[in-house]
C-alpha positions in Angstrom: 11.6 -2.4 -16.2 15.1 -3.0 -15.8 16.2 -1.6 -12.8 14.7 -1.5 -9.9 14.7 1.7 -7.0 13.0 0.8 -3.5 12.3 3.7 -1.7 11.9 2.5 1.0 13.7 0.0 4.5 13.5 -2.7 6.3 11.9 -6.1 5.3 9.7 -4.2 3.1 12.4 -3.5 0.6 14.2 -7.0 1.0 11.2 -8.2 0.0 11.1 -6.3 -3.1 14.0 -7.5 -3.9 14.2 -10.8 -3.8 11.1 -10.9 -6.3 12.8 -8.2 -8.4 15.3 -11.1 -8.2 14.0 -13.9 -9.0 12.7 -11.9 -12.2 15.5 -11.1 -14.0 15.3 -6.9 -12.8 18.0 -5.0 -11.1 17.7 -3.6 -7.7 18.5 -0.7 -5.9 18.6 0.0 -2.8 18.4 3.8 -0.8 19.2 4.1 2.5 19.6 6.5 5.3 23.2 7.0 7.2 22.4 4.7 9.9 20.6 1.7 7.4 24.1 1.3 5.3 24.4 -2.0 7.5 20.5 -3.1 7.4 19.8 -6.3 4.9 18.2 -4.6 2.3 21.2 -2.8 1.6 23.2 -6.2 0.9 21.0 -7.7 -0.6 20.6 -5.4 -3.2 22.5 -4.8 -6.8 23.3 -1.3 -6.3 22.8 1.2 -2.6 23.0 4.9 -3.0 22.8 6.8 0.7 19.8 9.3 0.5 20.8 11.2 3.1 20.7 11.5 7.1 19.2 9.3 9.4 14.9 11.4 10.2 12.3 10.3 7.8 12.5 14.2 6.1 16.1 13.9 5.0 16.3 10.9 3.4 13.3 8.6 2.6 11.2 11.3 2.4 12.7 13.5 0.6 11.9 13.0 -3.0 14.6 15.2 -4.6 17.0 12.7 -2.7 15.2 9.8 -4.6 14.7 11.0 -7.9 18.3 11.8 -7.8 19.8 8.1 -6.6 17.1 7.1 -10.1 19.3 9.4 -11.9 23.0 8.3 -10.7 22.2 4.2 -11.4 19.7 4.2 -14.1 16.7 2.7 -12.8 13.4 2.9 -15.0 11.2 2.2 -12.2 10.4 3.2 -8.2 8.6 0.7 -5.6 7.3 3.0 -3.0 6.9 0.2 -1.0 4.5 1.2 2.1 4.9 4.2 4.5 6.7 7.3 3.8 5.9 8.4 0.2 3.8 5.0 -1.2 0.5 6.8 -0.5 1.8 10.3 -1.4 0.6 11.3 -5.0 2.7 14.1 -5.5 5.8 11.4 -5.3 3.6 9.0 -7.8 3.6 12.3 -10.7 6.7 13.6 -9.9 7.7 9.5 -10.7 6.0 9.0 -13.9 6.8 13.1 -15.5 10.6 11.8 -14.5 9.8 9.1 -17.4 9.9 6.0 -14.8 6.7 3.4 -14.2 5.9 4.4 -11.0 5.1 0.7 -9.0 1.6 1.6 -8.0 -1.5 3.1 -8.6 -2.0 6.6 -10.4 -1.6 10.0 -8.8 -5.5 10.9 -9.8 -6.4 7.4 -8.5 -4.6 8.3 -5.2 -5.9 11.7 -4.8 -9.6 10.3 -5.2 -9.1 7.6 -2.2 -6.2 10.0 -0.5 -9.2 13.0 1.6 -11.0 10.5 3.1 -13.7 12.7 3.0 -13.4 12.5 -0.7 -13.5 8.7 -0.9 -16.5 8.9 1.2 -17.8 10.7 -2.6 -16.6 7.9 -4.8 -17.6 5.4 -2.4 -21.2 6.7 -2.2 -21.1 6.3 -6.3 -20.3 2.6 -6.6 -22.8 2.0 -3.9 -20.6 0.8 -0.9 -21.9 0.7 2.1 -21.1 3.0 4.6 -21.5 4.2 8.2 -24.1 7.6 8.4 -21.2 10.8 7.7 -20.5 14.2 6.6 -18.4 16.6 4.8 -15.3 18.3 6.8 -16.5 19.8 9.8 -14.6 23.2 10.3 -16.7 25.3 13.4 -17.4 23.2 16.7 -21.0 24.1 16.4 -21.2 22.7 12.9 -19.1 18.8 14.8 -22.4 19.7 17.2 -25.3 19.8 14.8 -23.9 16.7 13.1 -23.2 14.6 16.4 -26.9 15.1 17.0 -28.0 14.2 13.8 -26.0 11.0 12.8 -26.3 10.3 16.9 -23.6 9.6 20.0 -21.5 7.9 20.3 -19.9 9.1 16.9 -16.2 8.8 15.6 -14.0 12.2 14.9 -11.9 12.1 11.9 -8.6 13.1 10.4 -9.8 13.9 6.7 -6.1 13.1 5.3 -5.4 10.8 8.0 -3.9 6.9 8.8 -2.5 4.9 11.5 -5.2 5.6 14.0 -4.1 9.3 14.3 -6.1 12.3 14.5 -9.4 9.8 15.3 -11.6 10.3 18.3 -14.1 8.5 20.0 -17.3 11.2 21.4 -19.5 9.2 24.1 -21.8 12.4 24.4 -22.1 16.0 23.8 -19.9 17.3 26.6 -16.8 15.5 25.2 -17.6 17.5 21.8 -15.6 20.6 22.5 -12.5 19.3 23.6 -12.5 16.1 21.2 -12.9 18.1 18.3 -9.9 21.0 18.9 -8.2 17.6 19.6 -8.2 15.8 16.6 -7.9 18.8 14.6 -5.4 19.9 16.5 -3.6 16.8 15.7 -4.5 16.4 12.2 -2.1 19.3 11.5 0.7 18.5 13.2 0.4 14.9 12.1 -0.9 15.3 8.0 -1.0 19.4 7.8 -4.6 19.9 7.2 -7.6 20.3 9.9 -9.4 19.0 8.4 -11.9 16.4 10.1 -15.2 14.6 9.5 -17.9 13.2 11.6 -18.8 9.8 11.5 -21.1 7.5 12.9 -19.4 5.2 15.9 -19.5 1.4 15.7 -19.3 -0.6 19.5 -17.1 -3.6 18.8 -16.3 -3.9 15.5 -14.4 -6.2 13.2 -11.4 -4.5 11.1 -12.1 -6.4 7.7 -10.1 -5.6 4.7 -10.1 -7.0 1.3 -7.2 -6.8 -1.2 -7.5 -5.9 -4.5 -5.7 -5.8 -7.7 -6.3 -4.8 -11.0 -4.4 -4.0 -14.4 -4.1 -0.9 -16.8 -6.6 -2.5 -19.3 -10.0 -2.9 -17.1 -10.2 -5.7 -15.4 -9.9 -5.7 -11.5 -10.0 -9.2 -9.3 -10.2 -9.5 -5.2 -8.1 -11.9 -3.0 -10.4 -12.4 -0.1 -9.8 -10.7 3.2 -7.7 -10.2 5.9 -9.2 -9.9 9.8 -6.7 -7.4 11.3 -9.8 -6.7 14.1 -6.4 -7.2 17.0 -5.2 -3.8 17.5 -3.9 -1.2 19.7 -4.7 2.6 19.6 -5.9 1.4 16.2 -1.5 0.2 15.1 -2.7 -3.7 13.5 -0.8 -6.9 15.6 -2.0 -9.3 14.4 -3.8 -10.4 11.0 -5.8 -13.2 9.5 -6.8 -15.0 6.2 -9.3 -15.3 5.4 -11.2 -14.3 8.8 -12.6 -16.9 10.8 -16.1 -15.2 11.0 -17.0 -14.8 7.3 -18.6 -16.6 5.2 -19.3 -17.3 1.7 -22.4 -14.9 0.8 -20.5 -12.4 2.9 -17.1 -12.5 1.1 -18.9 -12.5 -2.5 -20.9 -8.9 -0.8 -17.4 -7.3 0.6 -14.8 -8.3 -2.9 -17.7 -6.9 -5.1 -18.5 -3.6 -3.2 -14.2 -3.5 -3.3 -14.2 -4.5 -6.8 -17.3 -2.0 -7.7 -15.1 1.4 -5.9 -11.7 -0.1 -7.0 -13.2 0.3 -10.5 -14.6 3.5 -10.1 -11.7 5.3 -9.8 -9.1 3.8 -12.3 -7.4 1.8 -9.9 -4.3 0.2 -11.4 -2.5 -2.4 -9.0 -2.5 -3.5 -5.4 -5.0 -1.8 -3.1 -6.6 -2.6 -0.1 -10.6 -1.7 0.8 -10.8 -1.2 4.7 -14.1 -2.4 6.2 -15.8 -2.2 9.6 -18.3 -5.0 10.5 -20.9 -4.9 13.3 -22.5 -8.1 15.4 -24.9 -8.2 12.6 -22.6 -9.2 10.3 -23.2 -5.4 8.5 -20.4 -3.9 6.5 -19.1 -0.1 6.0 -16.7 1.5 3.9 -14.1 2.8 6.1 -10.9 3.7 3.7 -9.1 2.6 0.8 -5.0 2.1 0.8 -3.8 2.9 -2.3 -0.2 0.9 -2.1 0.8 -2.8 -1.0 0.0 -3.4 3.0 2.1 -5.3 5.8 0.0 -7.9 5.8 0.2 -8.6 2.3 1.9 -12.0 3.5 -0.8 -14.0 5.0 -3.1 -13.1 1.3 -0.1 -14.6 -0.5 -0.2 -17.3 1.6 -3.7 -18.7 0.9 -3.9 -17.8 -2.8 -0.4 -19.3 -3.1 1.0 -16.4 -6.0 3.1 -13.5 -4.7 1.7 -10.0 -5.2 4.8 -8.3 -5.3 4.9 -10.0 -8.8 2.0 -9.4 -9.5 2.8 -4.9 -9.3 5.7 -5.4 -11.0 3.6 -7.2 -13.6 0.6 -4.7 -13.5 3.6 -1.8 -13.7 4.9 -2.8 -17.1 1.6 -3.2 -18.4 1.2 -7.3 -18.3 -3.1 -8.1 -18.2 -3.7 -9.8 -14.6 -2.9 -13.6 -15.6 -6.0 -15.2 -13.8 -10.3 -14.4 -12.8 -12.0 -13.9 -10.3 -13.4 -17.5 -10.8 -10.0 -18.9 -10.9 -8.9 -17.2 -7.4 -9.0 -20.1 -5.2 -8.3 -19.9 -1.0 -6.6 -22.5 0.9 -5.8 -23.1 4.6 -5.9 -20.1 6.8 -2.4 -17.7 7.8 -1.8 -15.3 10.4 0.2 -12.4 11.0 2.5 -11.2 14.3 4.6 -8.2 14.2 7.3 -8.4 15.9 8.0 -5.2 16.7 11.1 -3.9 19.3 9.5 -2.4 22.0 8.8 -3.3 25.4 5.5 -5.7 26.0 3.9 -3.8 29.1 4.7 -0.3 27.9 5.3 -0.6 23.7 7.4 2.2 24.3 10.1 1.9 21.0 13.6 -0.5 22.6 16.3 0.6 19.7 19.6 -1.6 20.3 22.3 -4.5 19.6 20.7 -7.6 18.8 23.2 -9.3 20.8 20.9 -12.7 19.7 18.8 -13.7 17.1 18.1 -16.6 16.2 15.3 -17.3 14.0 12.5 -19.8 13.8 11.9 -22.5 10.8 10.0 -25.6 10.0 7.2 -26.0 7.7 5.2 -23.1 7.4 6.8 -20.5 9.0 7.4 -17.9 7.0 9.5 -14.8 8.8 10.0 -11.8 6.3 12.8 -9.2 7.8 15.9 -6.9 7.4 17.9 -7.3 10.9 20.6 -9.9 11.7 22.8 -10.7 15.2 24.6 -7.9 15.6 22.7 -5.3 13.6 21.6 -2.1 15.7 17.9 -1.6 15.7 18.4 2.2 15.1 15.7 4.7 17.3 14.3 6.4 14.0 12.1 4.5 12.1 9.0 2.0 13.0 10.0 -0.2 15.1 8.3 -3.2 13.6 11.9 -5.4 12.8 10.0 -8.6 11.5 6.5 -10.4 10.8 6.4 -14.0 11.6 3.8 -16.1 9.1 2.4 -19.3 9.9 -0.3 -21.4 7.8 -2.0 -24.3 8.2 -4.2 -26.2 6.6 -6.8 -25.1 9.4 -6.3 -21.9 11.7 -6.4 -24.0 14.9 -2.8 -25.2 12.8 -2.0 -22.5 12.5 -2.3 -21.1 15.7 -0.3 -24.2 17.1 2.3 -23.6 14.6 2.8 -19.8 15.5 2.8 -20.4 19.1 5.6 -23.1 18.1 7.5 -20.7 16.2 7.4 -17.7 18.9 8.6 -19.8 21.6 11.5 -20.6 19.4 12.1 -17.4 18.4 15.3 -15.7 20.6 16.3 -12.0 21.0 18.3 -10.7 23.2 19.7 -7.7 23.5 16.1 -5.4 23.4 12.8 -6.0 24.4 10.7 -7.5 21.4 6.5 -7.6 21.5 6.4 -11.3 21.6 5.4 -12.2 25.0 2.4 -10.5 23.7 1.6 -12.1 21.5 2.1 -15.5 23.0 -0.2 -14.2 25.7 -3.1 -13.7 23.0 -2.8 -15.9 21.1 -3.2 -18.2 23.4 -5.7 -16.4 25.2 -9.7 -18.2 24.9 -11.2 -15.4 23.2 -8.8 -15.1 20.5 -9.5 -19.3 19.8 -12.8 -19.0 19.5 -12.1 -15.4 17.1 -14.6 -13.9 19.9 -12.4 -10.6 19.3 -12.9 -6.8 17.8 -10.8 -3.3 17.2 -10.3 -2.6 21.1 -10.0 -6.5 22.5 -6.3 -5.7 23.4 -7.0 -2.5 25.6 -10.4 -3.1 27.1 -10.0 -7.2 27.8 -6.5 -8.3 27.4 -5.4 -5.4 29.4 -8.3 -4.4 31.1 -8.5 -2.0 33.5 -4.1 -0.8 32.3 -4.2 2.2 31.1 -2.0 1.8 27.8 
């Protein structure tokens, strides 16, 4: 691996470029027309414009990305997260072109890409699951399945992600409209109307396990992340480790995640996501076959670079550590800093007239923007990830509050006020949260 093309934009592209440079690997940035001034373009050794501002014209355009590899002589591709990162056909065509894809095989991605298929592999691997179905195509079958499982149930897009195509049904009077709307959204968002039904857990936590596997059959986990603070299934704040986890449950959950990864011949970084109920029982949700937005909190508590591990695995190297050698130290919190109105959550692109980043001990900022940069309206609103570390969770929380107050951004609205409100709320301090806490408890009766 001599020259790496990063098939992405924003802070993850910056993140990968920095590690690659430390490893002596040349880097190629790709960008749309409006991203020409983005930091990842400035930091890479080379850059290539791959098309117009819409994702379909650029970051989702496989032909343009492969052409960029050809004209620059790149011999490897890192997909980042989002865009084509979990598209099996992209991994497949990159490999067929003789390039090194930094991620799992297309076969593994296909096995985990469909939630229905993923449930089958999880069952074989002995991973705990909620009662659920295969693909449901008719309303009559949906009604029968929901009765058999017992309300409330969740209708989910088989090929979905990010909360789209996902609907809660509290009783049979809701199922007809909900079933059809879930299928419609699934078709629109993912090109397939396939949905399935699963038992709905009231007030669950969302906890995920980071796994790492090489090409030689070695699989380890790097602990869990607490990702329960969400709005409309979109994560806002993440932590490592979970403040409610016990060593015994961590061991069981980690072993379940590794068992699933082995069952599909997984390679590289992956994340197995679980729901946890009030009785501390956990259930498989899905596996994300890429690096996660929230990976920095894991890096902070395990003490090594996950992108570096990705690149080493892609080069065919064996894992340098065993499960027994994985040790956790302290606590880390990540806040996603979005260009959006903190009250309405409407995206707020525009010119960063003032951008003063926080600093000091135990503060990390992963970003791609700077003062004078114009945030474009075409992509996800996340501008930065602010990460703090502490010997204890309370240390990390206090440092985060200080850093958020120090963060000065003018010219556009951001969700920093929302983060401060959450971080100083008694429920957060006591770790008494769940996936709907922001909508139901923090914002109360306000419709969001």
